[in-house]
N, C-alpha and C positions, 0 to 999 in steps of 0.2 A: 177074054181079057183084052181091053183096049190098049193099044200102043201109044207111046208119047208122040205127039205131033211135033216133029223136029222143026217144023216151020213156024210154030206158034211163038208168040212173044214171051210167054211164060217159060217155055223150054230154053229159049235163047238167054233170058235173064238168069235162070237157075244155073245153066251150063257155064255162063261167063263168070258168075259169082263164085262157083266152086273152083274154077280154074284160077281165078285171081287169088283166092285163099290159099290154094296149094302152092302157087308160085311165090306168094308172099312168105309163106312158112319156110320154103326152101331157101329163099334169099336170106331170111333172118337166121336160119341155121348155119348157112355158109359164112355169114358175117360174124356170128359168135365164134365159130370154129377158127376163123382166120384172125380174129381180133388180137389175140396174144402175139401172134407173129407180126402183125402190123404195128402194134405198140413197140415191140422190140426193135423193128426196123426204124421207126421214128426216133426212138431213144439213141440208137446207134448213129443215125444221121446227125443228131444234135452233137453227140460226142465228137464225130468227125469234124464238124464245123468248128468246134472249140479247138481241136488239135490243129486245124488249118490256120486258125488265128495265132497259133504258136509256131507257125512255119513247119509243122509236121504233117506231111501229106503222103499220098500214094500208099496207104496201108489198107489191107483188106479187113474184113469184119473182126476176126479173132485178134489180129495184130493191133487194130485200132482200140479194141476193148482193153487189151493188155497195156498199151501205151498210155491210154487215158488213166487207168488205175495207177500207173507208175508216176505220172507227172502232176495230176490233180490231187491236191492235198485237202482242200476244204472249200465249202461254199458258204458265204455269209451275206447278210443284208445290212447295208449301212444307209440310213436315211431313206429307206424304201427302195434302194437300188441293189440288184443282185450282182455280186462279184464273186468270181471263182479264184481261188488261190492255187498257184502252181509253182513248181520248183524245177528249174532246168540248169544243170551244171552248177548246182549249189546257189543259183541266183533266184530270189523270190520274184515272181511275176504275177500280175493281176490280169484277169480277163473280165472285161465289161460286156454285159449283154446289151444290145442296142435294138431299138425298134423305131420305125418311122414310116413315112409315106413317100412313094415314088410317083411316077406319072400316072400309072394305071392301077396301082394297088399298093399293098403293104410291102415294105422292105425291112430287112433285119440284118443282123450280123453280130460278130464278136470282135472286139478289139483288145489285144493284150498290151499291157504297158509296164514299164519298169522305170526305176529312178536311175539316172546317170550317176554313177558312184562318185564322180568328181564334182559335178555341179548340183546334184540332187534335183535336176530338172526332170519332170515326168515326160518320158518319150515313148513312142509307139514301138512295141516289140514285133507285132505282127497284126494282120487284119484279114477278116473274111466277111464278105457281104453276100446276102441272099435276096431274092425277090419272089413275088407271087405271079406277076403278069406283065413284066416289062418287055419291051419290043426286042425280039431276037436280033443280034448284031448291033444293037444300039444300047438302050438302057440295060439290057440283060448282061452287058459286058461287066457290070459291077460284080456279077457272080462268075461269069465265064472267063474273064481275063485275069489270070494269075499275075501277069506282068503289071496290070494296073493296081491290083491289091498290094503288091510288093513296093509300090511307090510310097506307101505310107510308112514303111519301116524306117525308124530313126528320126521321124519328124517329132518336133517338140509339140506337146499338147497344150500346155498352159504357159502364158507369158504375161509379164506385167505391162499394162497399158500406159498411155500417156498420163492418165490420171493417178497412176501409182497403184491401181488395183489389179489383181490377177484376173485375166480373162482367158477364155478358150481361144487359143490362137490357131490351132489346127483347123484347116479349112480346105474345101474343094473349090477351085476358082477357074475361070476361063483363061486367065493369064497369070502365071506364077511370077510374083515380084519378090517374095520372101521364101527362098528354097528351104529354110529351116523349118517352116511351119505349113507351107502350102503344097497342095497336089493339084495338078491340072485335071479338069473335068473330062469325062468320057466324051470323045468326039461324037457329035450328033445326038447327044443325050443330056442336054443342059438341065432339063427339069428333073430328071432322075438324079443327076449329079447334085442339084440343089437339095434334093431330098436327103441324100447321103450327108451333105454338109449340115443340114438342119438336125439330122439324127445325131451326129457327132456333137454338135453344140448342146443339144439337150442332155446327152449322156454325161458329158463332163461339166456342163454348166452348173450342176448341183454343187460342185466343189469350189466354184468361184463365186457363188451367190448371184449368178446372172439370171437365174430363174427363181420364181417365188416359192421357196421352201422355208418353212418355219424352223430354220436351224442356223447355227452360227458357223459360217464357212471356215473360220480359223480352226474351230474345233473339229470340223470335218476333215480338214487337211491333216491335222494331227492323227486322227483315226486312220486315215488313208496311209500315212507313213508307217504307223504302228502295224497295221494289217499287212502291208507289203514287206516290211523288214522282218517281222517276227511271226506273222500269221495269227497274231493276237492283238486286238485293238483295245485291250483293257490294261496294258502296261502303263505305268505312270509317265508324266511328261518328263520328269527328271531322268528316268531310265531311257526314254527316247533320245533326249539330248546327249546323254552319255554315249549311246550307241552310234549316233551320227558322228560324234567326234572320233570315236574309235575307227569307224569306217574311213573317215577322211585321212587319218594318220596312216592307216594301212595303204591307202591308194597313193599317198605322197612318197612312201618308202620305195 
């Protein structure tokens, strides 16, 4: 019986093919076995990011899951935009999902907002930003610097412009001239900071009509108020007006 010629081309091709098939099968098996765990980790990371935007940090897996279930009440979509509804200390808060482009790749984040009970101005409650491939120590600071993220807290998001129309006033700039609405950019990361600024403008621009959406911005503002104050955007305009008056009276007492 003749033996295989281990130096022949046929033997090398057959051996390599069998080895590739076995390795591919093992990799596919490992991927499928680990996929549920990977999906769970991704979902937990998203929940943690949302909690970060609510200024809730430093929680491990189980604690984060429990806190998320406690504070997040609903998820809705208004004019194609995903908004999560939360309640902290009996105050309704909205979390806006954001996506944009940085210097080297995609950037994303979550920004929570609430209405000032006295002025009904929409203000930042908290913010968290993420990135795919920004430069460590520079653009990556949008994610790594908690101090920079906390600069957004309390900033006014929408403000009336000189033309009398509402505009997205919240911005990231090189030199802060309006502390009520502006945050200074990350040092040495102007382009990444510009990406964050554009991402914010696009996220909230839908409510001011600054971007081309086939919707009435005044109706959207009503929906936003209703969703924030009640968690239900289907209440009537009369009910909304009554609710705002009641809140104002309570704050003045």
